[in-house]
C-alpha positions, 0 to 999 in steps of 0.5 A: 442594552442592545447592540443597536442602542450601543450605536447611539440608541436608534440607528436610522435606515440610512445608517443601516444602508451604510452598514449593509453596503460595507458588509456587501463590499466585504462579501464581494471581496472574499471568495474563500468559504471559511474567510467569508463566513468568519468575516460575516460572523464578526461584522454582524457581531460588531456592527449590529450586536447580534449573534449569527449562524449559517447553515449550508445544504450539503445534500438534499437531506443534510442541512449542516451548521457551517458557522456559528458565533453562539455555538462554535463547538457545533460547527461542521458537526451538527446536522439538522434532523428535527424539521420543527427547528428554525433552520429546517422551517426556513429551508422548507418554506423558502421564506423568512421565519421569526421566532419571538420566544426560542424557549417555546419554539426552539432554534437549537435542540433543547440542551444547546438552547439552554446553554446559549440562552437564545431568546428570539431569532430571525431565519432567512433563506439563502437563495441564489438563482432559485436554488436554496443554499441554506439559511442564515439565522440572526439571534436576539439575546434580549426579550425586550428587543424584537426585529422591526419590519425595516430590520427584517427587510434590510437583513433580507437584502444582506441574505441575498448578497450573502447567497450570491457570495456563497454561491461563488465561494462554493463554486470556488471550493468545488474547483479547488477540490477538483484541482487537488484531486487526481481525475482518474483515481479520485485520490489527492494529487501532487499539489495537495501532497505539496501543501500537506507536506509544507503544513507538516513541516511548519508544525515540526511533526515527525513523519515518513513518506513512502512512494509506490511506483507501478513497474512497466505501466506501458506493458499493461497498456499493451495487453490490457489497453488504456481503458483496462490499465485505467481500470487497474489503476482505479482498483489499485487506488482503492487498495491504497485508499484503504490505508487512509486513517488519522495518521495516514494520508494517501496521494496519487501522482498519476501514471501508477505512482502513489504516495503514503504520508505517515505521521510519526510512523516507524520504519517497521510500520512502513514495512507493514503497510508495504507488506499489506499492499504487496499481499493485496496486489497479489490477490488482485492479480489473481482476481483479475487473471492478469498474465503479467504480475503487478509489481512495484518499486518502493522508496521512503524518506523520513522527516527530519532525518532525510531533509529539513524542507519540502523540496529536500524531502521530495528530491531525496525521495525521488533519488531513493526511488531512482536508486531502487529502480536501478537496483531492480533493473540491475537484478533483472539484467543479471537474471537475464544474463544468467539465463542467456549464459545457461542457454549458451551452455546448454547449446554447447554442452548438450551434445557433449553430455549426450555423447559421454552418457551412453558409453559411460552407461556401458562401461558401468555395466561391464564393471558391474559384471566384473564385480559380480564375477569376482574380478575386482580390485581397489583400483577398479573400485576407484574407477567405478566411483569415478564413473558414477560421479561422471554419470551424475555430472552428465545426468545433471547436465542433461537435466539442466540444459534440457529440463523434462516436462513437469508432470504435476499431481497432488502429493504430500509434501511431508512424505516427500521431505521424509523420503528425500531425507532418508535417501540423502542420509543413506547415500552420505554416511556422515557421523553424528548427524541429527535430523530434526523435523518441525512440520507445522503446516497443517495442510501439506498437500501440494500440486507438483511433480514429485520426482522433480521435487525429490530431486530438489530436496535431495540436492539440498539435503546433500549440500547440508550434509557436505557442509557438516563433515564432522557431523551436526544438525539438519532442521527441516521445517514447514509453515503455513502462509496466508496463501501457501506453504514454506519449507526451511532446510537449515544446517549448522555447518561451515556456512557460505562466505558473504561474497559468494552467497549471490553466486551459489545458484549460478551454473558451474559455481562451486566452493567444493574440491569435488563438484561441478557446481550444477546442483543448486542451479538445477534446484533453482531451475526446478523451483522456478519452473513450478512457479515457486521461489527459493532464497538462501541465508548463510552465516560463515561458521554458523550454517546455512538456511534454504527457504522455498515458498510455495504459493497456492 
């Protein structure tokens, strides 16, 4: 027995009008697309005893099954590619199409038709303001029951009402989509982030949130202009977008602030994403030939450890970001303070160093004559050694306060490492020193000033030797990086106390009984002048390691 027979066998046209009015009221009261189609499916099933499918025109070529009461597994997945199928015919003809026997003229592909057991179907176009939005198909599962002309007319009226309701719902979806997107980058915005965050907390799944804040956006506005800065932000958004996958969602809060939301990711995974982002932005800086490096401040929180609610997580996230920015600013200010201190030292001491350098050279010359003529004694030897030490101090002072011009050329890094090691070991005869060389860089050619690089390497070797008065091992290593080289000089000497490690590159800081504290300051100055980077690691009683990174 059909659904109509369930309604006291035969339903009058007046009854139909009453049902259609009820459906019209429901359609008019809903503007959400999902809610609209779900209500329509259940109402037609309950009131008319019919199954229904709604297809929407996603593009000029794509007709997609949006809602179906007989094949729900295909919703939003199945696209009509066969023009002979009912939905395609309705859209093409823009009029009703009735199929009395779906076995001879299929509504769905054969495998689906066999599964759902459709016997006959009526397809009607959904047209609003002369625009075809899609089609609605009513299914009759019984051979003995067909669609009467009155029923077709009434269903056409229903299709007209549905088309208007769908048009409003689709417009609402478009507006909602725009409201959830950053207008510049096209990424999901802050509102979308909040909704996603609240949904995740409801599901009680673990996740991490990473915020990435572009430093000094106003500086980019100055030298790139607003349009240039906007173009840069769009390119950065593409980099961020490339991370989006099943477990990663990306958002833009505007003004160069991006957010990654990572489902169930560990802190190591977070670091991997940040490292990848850093590498890609460095490559972007080179590609765009920016005079200013692209730098970011990062912060992250984890649910549920850093907050149980969305508000707590967001508050703690921005607190962590503020803390990171403050630390970054403090480091920048400290670097500036050191630069200013060095400049002041240069102004005060440059004249002094020049004044003592020349007479020291003369005195040294006379002592050399005395040595060759045989008029020498132990006291004079001591005086000569002290003169050499003062001469070195003055020379380093001059180099530090008035650095010489860099004369770059292509040189072999491994050869420089060998030469500097030989000179340093020869001048510092320490017993039981074992030098291990682990050169893994396949292309050791660099563009640098060989004299200044030798100065850097000799200073680092001498530091390592002085840290091992009883002997030890110096390990010299080189490595290939994706875009450069890395040098590591490691010793197993006395090490540097943790509270002193951050001071070792400051002028005049030294822990040695004899020494002016200029060697590592000079090393850092030369390294930075080449556009390289140097870092130090140390463990008291176990030794120290200096790492120089040379980009290409």
